N, C-alpha and C positions, 0 to 999 in steps of 0.2 A: 504494500500500500504506500503510495507516494504521500509524504507527509506535508509538503509545502510547494507553492509555486516555484520557489527557488530550486528545490530538488527536482521538480518536474521538468524544468527547462534544461537542466543539466543532463538528465536521463534521456530527454528527447534528442539532444545533440549527440549523445553517445550512441543512441540506437540508429541514427541516420546521419552520420557525419557528412556524407556526400550532399544530402539535402541542405545541411547547414552551410556548407561552402557555396552552394548555388544561391542561397539567400544572401550571403555576403556580396556575391557578384551582382545580383539583381537589385537589391535594396540600397546598398551603400555604393554601388558602382565601383567596387574595388577590383582591380585586375588580378584576382587571385588565380594562380596557375591551376590548371585542371589536375586534380589529384589522381594518382595512379593506385594508391593503396592507403588504407587507414589502419591505425592501431591506437586503441585506448590505453593510455599510460596511467600509472598511479598518480593521482592528483595531489597526494600528500607531499608537500615540500619540506616537511619537518625533517631536520637532520638529527637522527638519534645519536650518531657518533659525532662528538664535538669536532668541528672544523675551524681551524684558526684562520681568520680573515683580518688582516691588519694593514692599515695604510701606513705610509712612512711618517707623515705628520698631519695632524688634524687641528685646525685653528678655528675658533669662533670669532667672527668679526661683526661687531655692532656698528651699524651706520644709521644715518638719519632716515634712510629708505628701508631699513629692516636689518635682520640678522642673516649673516651668510656663514656657511661652513666652508672653509678652504681645505680641500683635500689635496695634499701635496705629495706627489710621487716622484721619486728619483729613478730614472731609467737609463741603464748603461747601454742596452742594445735592444733590438727588436724582440718582442715576446708576444706572440699572438694571443697567448693565454691571458695576458694582462688586459686586453680589450674587453674580454668578458668580465674580468674582475672589476674593472673600472665602472662598467655599467651597473654591476651589483652594488658596489660601494655607494654610488650616488642614490640608487633606488632605496637601499637600506637606510641610509642616513636621513633621507627625506621622510621616509615612513616613520622613523624613530623620533626625529626632532621637529619635523614640519618646518624646517628652515631650508632655504635654498642652498644646495651644495654646489661648489665650484671646483672643478678638477683642474689642477695645475701640475704639469709634468716638467721636471727639470732634467736636462741632459747635456753632456759635454760633446755629444756626437751630432753632426749636422744630418747625417743619414737617418739616425734614430729620431731626430726632431721632425724630419719630413714624414716619417712613418707615423709618429705619434700625433701629428697634426690632423691626419685624416679622420674625418668624422666616423663615429661608430654608429651604424644604422642597423637597427633590428626591426624586422618586419618585412613587408612587401616592397618591392621596388616602386618608388614614387609615392608610397603610402606607409611611412615608417611609424611603428608603434612607439619606438624609443630612439632618440638620437642623442648621442653624447659627443660634444665638441670640446676636447681638451684644450686648455690654454698651455702653450709650450714655451718655455724659456730655454734658450740654447745659444750657441755661438752665432746662429742665424740672425738673432734679433737683440741679444744683450750687447750693449756697446762695449767696445774694447777701450778701456781707460788706461792710456799710457802717458798721460800728462799729470804732473804732480799737483798743479793747482786744481785741476778738475777732480783728482782723487781726494784732495782735502775738502772740497765742497760737499762731497757725499761719500764718507768713508765706507759705509755699508755697501753702497753700489759698487765702489771700487773693489771691495773684497769679493762681492758676488761676481764681478767681472773676472777677477783672477780665478775664482773657482770654476767659472763656466768655460773660460778660455784656457785653463791651466793644462789642458791636454794637447794643445796645439803649439805651433812654432812661435807664437807671439807671447808666450808666457813670460819670457825673460824681460821683455819690454814693459810688462805690466807689474812685475814684482817690485822693481825699484821704486816707482812712484807710490805704490801701495805702502811700502815700508816707511816712506817719508810721511804719508798720510796717517798711518797708525801711530806715529810718534806724537801726533797732535791730539789724540783722544785719550780717554781715561784708561788706567792700567788694566782694570778688569775686562772691559769691553775689548781692548786691543789684544789682550791675551787670548780671549775666546776666538776672536776673528782670526788671529794668527794660526791657531790650531785648526780651525775649519779650512783655511786656505791650504795648509800643509796636507791635510787629509785628502784634498781634491787634486793635488799634484801627483799624477801617476808616474811621471818620469823621475827616476832616482836622482839624477843630477839636478832637476828642478827643485826637488825637496831639499837637497843639500844647499843649493843657492839660496833658497828661502831661509833656511836656518842661519846661514852666514849673514844674510842681509839683516836679520833681526838682532844680531849680536851687538852692533853699535847703538841700538836704540835703548835708552835708559830703562823704559818700563819693562822691557823684556827680561832684563836682568833680575827683576823681582818676581818673575813668573816661574813656577816650578818646572815647566816644560824646558825652559832655557838652561836649567842647571846642568843637565846632561851635556848640552852643547858647550857650555862654558868649561866643563871638566875636560871634554875632548880638546878644546882649544888650549887649555893650560898644558896638557901633555905634549901637544905638538909645538906650542909656542905661538903667541898671538901674531907675530910678523909672518911666520910661515903659513898660519891658517888664513890670514888675510890675502897673502900672495896666492894661495891655492884657490881662494874664492875668485880672484881675477881670472885665473886660467880656466877654472871650471865654467865660468860664464861664457868665455870664448869657445871652449870646447862644446858646450851644450848648444850654442848657437851655430855650430858647424863652421866656425871661422878658423882657417888653418893657422897654426901657431908654430913659428920656426923655433929651432933650438936657441937661436940668439935671443929672441923675445922671451921665451920661457926662462932662460937663465937670468935675463935682466930683471924680470919680475921677482924671481925667487931670491935674488941677491939684495933686493931693496929692503931696508930696515926702517924706512920712514912710514909710519902708520898713516899719516895724513896723505902722503903720496899714493899709497896703496889704495886708500879709500877713493881718491880721485880716479885712479885707473879702473877701479871696480865700477864706478859710475859710467865711465866711458865705454867699458866693455859691453854694457847693455845696449848701446846704440852704435858701436863701431862697425864699420864695413870691412875693415881688415885689422889685424893685430897691431900694426905699426901706428894706428890712430891713437893708441894709448899715450904715446910719447911726443905728440905734436908740439906742445909748448916747450918741453924740455929740449928737444932737438933743435927747435927754432932759436932758442936762446944760445945754444952751443954754437950755432952757425953764425951768430952775429959777431 
């Protein structure tokens, strides 16, 4: 015995699914493809076994226009399974909180960004029951901040720029201005941002350059992460460590370094001069650019 109109409608559809699809076509004018076969599946979506579904970061943003949930996902490469997960996340969060969810995808890969930007459309072609349009932040649209004044105007954006572009060939040009910008902010915030940037630098040499760039900055000496770097520096000697930084920057930027240049840098014991050379190494087009002013004075 059918107990309610609700149950009756569902049983009717189950008994004649072909008739139901024809109704969709005729009444709603939906171009539903002609079915070849039907199967009635279990309608119970309850998951008896616990399944962990966790977003990377979930933020609640209160605005004058309402409350939004920012669903932030970090994506290293294409993963077709994520497209289903993202649709689930948004639907679940809206059902739970009744606040508008916004999906934001972060990636260091341009190809991954182009993949993630594609809308996720569930349903019939031209008549989608659910459409998910991720907002994607990547090297494609995040500005590359390589100017010190610009970095100081917005330290957070400069750090985010370094984290986003940190996998590419422009990382060295970003790190130096960012290091200068971090020296203008408070110790706690600078320390956290420095760690975040370091964690996003995939290249081993880039990580080392970043550690070394942080050494002259006073706030960093008060941060626990720097203690290990300082201990390593004491063992090697500050001059030698600073000279190594200059050479690593050139090597990391794939600039050829002759034995003459390498020896000249290593023999320098003037910390101020080594700091100047480190700054020039970030923008130099060849290794000899380090010594322009010194060689010009010698020629006079």
